[in-house]
N, C-alpha and C positions, 0 to 999 in steps of 0.2 A: 068734488066741489070746485077745485081749481080749474078744470076744463070748462065747467059751466060758466064761471065768471069770465073766462076768456071768450067764450061764444057770445055772451051778452055784450061784452066790451066791443067785440068785432061787429056785432049787429048795430050797436049804437053808433059806431064810427061810420058804418056803411049808410045808415039812415041819416047821418049828419050831413051828407052831401059831399061835394067835391071842393077842393081847395082852390084858392085864387090861382095858384101855380098850375094846377091841373086844368082849370078852365082856360088859362092863357095858352097852354100847350095845345089844347083842342082847337083854339081859335087862331093859333100861330101868331100870337102877339106877345108882348112883354107883360108880365104881371102888373106893372104900373098902369098899363093901358086899361086893364080890367078894372082897376081901382078907379080910374078916371071915368070909365063908362058908368060905373055904379053911381058915382057922384052926379053925373049928368043925366041919370035916369035911363041910360041906354042898356038894353038887354035885360037879362034876368037880374033881379036885385039880390044882393047878399043878405044873409040873415046871420045874426049873432048867435053863436052856440056857447060862447063863454065871454069873459070880459075882453079878451083880445082875439078871440077865435071866430073867423068868418067862414061861412060855407055857402055854396050855391047848389040849388036843386039840379041834379044831374039831368033829369028829363027836360027841364026848362032850358038848360044850357044847350042840350042837343037839338031841341026843337028850334031855338033861336038861331043856332048856327046853320041849320038846314035852310031856314027862311032867308038868312043873310046870304048864303051861298046862291040861292035862287035869284035874289035881287041883283047880286053882283054879276051873275052870268047873263041876266037879261039886259044889263046896260051896256 
């Protein structure tokens, strides 16, 4: 039973998305920048997982950063 609950907890954490800090590391910016982007409607929008817990969809973040890299390279 204990292993089963650990697996369920791990899957829920994985499905919850990535943290602001992980997103910032991928984007190579400060976590506060990610917060400002969210408020300004830039990039993937955060979703609340708990009262103070915010997560971002990993696939959306990766897709957004690929698009942004392409735009930056083109200019």
